[in-house]
C-alpha positions as CSV (number, residue, x, y, z in Angstrom):
1,M,-2.0,11.7,73.3
2,H,1.8,12.2,72.0
3,E,3.5,8.9,71.1
4,A,6.2,9.2,73.9
5,A,3.2,9.5,76.5
6,Q,1.2,6.5,75.2
7,A,4.5,4.6,75.6
8,F,5.2,6.1,79.5
9,A,1.4,5.1,80.0
10,R,2.1,1.4,78.7
11,A,5.2,1.8,81.0
12,L,3.9,2.6,83.9
13,E,0.7,-0.3,83.3
14,A,3.8,-2.9,83.2
15,E,5.4,-1.5,86.2
16,R,2.2,-2.0,88.5
17,A,1.9,-5.7,86.8
18,A,5.8,-6.1,87.1
19,A,5.3,-4.8,91.2
20,T,2.0,-7.4,91.7
21,R,4.1,-10.3,90.3
22,A,7.3,-9.5,92.0
23,D,9.3,-9.3,89.2
24,L,12.3,-7.5,89.6
25,D,13.6,-8.0,86.1
26,A,10.9,-6.4,84.7
27,L,11.0,-3.5,87.3
28,L,14.5,-2.5,86.6
29,R,14.1,-3.0,82.7
30,I,10.7,-0.8,83.3
31,Q,12.6,1.8,85.0
32,E,15.2,2.4,82.3
33,E,12.6,2.8,79.8
34,K,10.9,5.3,81.6
35,R,14.0,7.4,82.4
36,A,14.6,7.5,78.5
37,L,11.1,8.5,78.0
38,M,10.7,11.3,80.4
39,P,12.3,14.5,79.1
40,L,9.6,13.6,75.8
41,V,7.4,13.3,78.2
42,Q,7.9,16.2,80.0
43,Q,8.3,18.2,76.8
44,H,5.0,16.9,75.5
45,A,2.4,16.2,77.7
46,P,-0.5,18.5,79.0
47,A,-0.3,19.6,82.8
48,E,-3.2,17.4,83.8
49,L,-1.6,14.5,81.9
50,A,1.7,15.1,83.9
51,R,-0.3,15.3,87.4
52,E,-1.9,11.8,86.1
53,F,1.0,9.9,85.4
54,A,2.4,11.6,88.8
55,E,0.0,10.1,90.7
56,R,0.0,6.5,89.1
57,A,4.1,6.4,89.7
58,R,3.4,7.3,93.4
59,E,0.8,4.3,93.0
60,N,3.4,2.3,91.7
61,L,6.2,3.5,94.3
62,S,4.1,2.2,97.0
63,L,3.6,-1.2,95.5
64,M,7.4,-1.5,95.2
65,R,7.9,-0.4,98.5
66,H,5.0,-3.1,99.9
67,L,7.3,-5.8,97.5
68,L,10.6,-4.9,99.4
69,A,9.1,-5.0,102.7
70,C,7.7,-8.3,101.8
71,L,11.2,-9.5,100.3
72,R,13.1,-8.2,103.5
73,G,10.6,-10.2,105.7
74,Y,11.5,-13.6,103.7
75,I,15.3,-12.9,103.4
76,S,15.1,-12.9,107.2
77,L,16.2,-8.8,107.0
78,E,14.3,-6.1,109.2
79,A,10.3,-6.7,107.9
80,E,9.2,-3.9,109.6
81,P,7.3,-0.9,106.8
82,T,9.9,1.9,106.5
83,Y,7.1,4.0,105.0
84,T,4.0,4.6,105.7
85,A,0.7,3.8,103.6
86,R,0.7,7.9,102.5
87,G,4.6,6.9,100.9
88,E,6.0,9.2,104.2
89,A,9.4,7.8,105.5
90,I,9.4,6.0,108.7
91,P,12.9,7.1,111.0
92,S,15.1,4.4,110.0
93,Q,17.3,2.1,112.9
94,P,20.7,2.2,112.7
95,G,22.0,-0.2,110.3
96,A,18.7,-0.5,108.4
97,L,18.7,-1.1,104.3
98,R,15.8,1.2,103.7
99,G,15.3,2.0,100.1
100,R,17.7,-1.0,98.7
101,L,16.4,-3.7,97.0
């Protein structure tokens, strides 16, 4: 596996761990790492590996959306989910903060 692909795989694993620990600083840092690696991964990773990365990223996104819903409830904002279990957006209510940390 290309070095960039290995680094991207490590970033996805770190992202999952940060989401489960609610480590927002790490999540922000990892997003920057992934953005920097993405062009290299797109250039060098085979299609099968790219699909695997996309699936892992969707799973991580689901965790981060759940974390966001938990944090919103914790700080007394709307605590209702804004995404389904399949990652589909639920129509937002006026004034909702959907998608913002």
